[in-house]
Phi, psi and omega in degrees: 000139181267127178240109183253007185302317181291325177294317179299317178299314181299325184263356180067036182246160172250167176296329176296319177301315181294318178301317178297319178297332180267000184058043179235162170282160178299323180297320178296319178297317179298323177296320178297316184290331183258354183252214181246085187290151175283163177299323178299315178294324176297317178297318179296319179295315179298319177298318181296329180268350182058049178223159172294152180304324182300332178296333180294340182250013176074022181234069181305134177084354180253120181264018178236143169218162185264130177297126181289348183264314184249347178084359179288147172284135180239127177272133180238127178239147181264122174242113183276126179268133180272000000 
């Protein structure tokens, strides 16, 4: 599960602000946060928050996380689109 509340507090943003940055409705953002987001949605969320993807999982500075299904380490990199 993705918990962005501490990032939002640090940046002074609301989930509505982030949804607007992602060109989504607030409801769509909530579905991403409570469901099984795609890597593309994770990258978009990280870009909207201006943080590495790993921050979404509470592991600042770590670009790897473990797949909850198979246990493999997965590298996630943030590519910011201009």
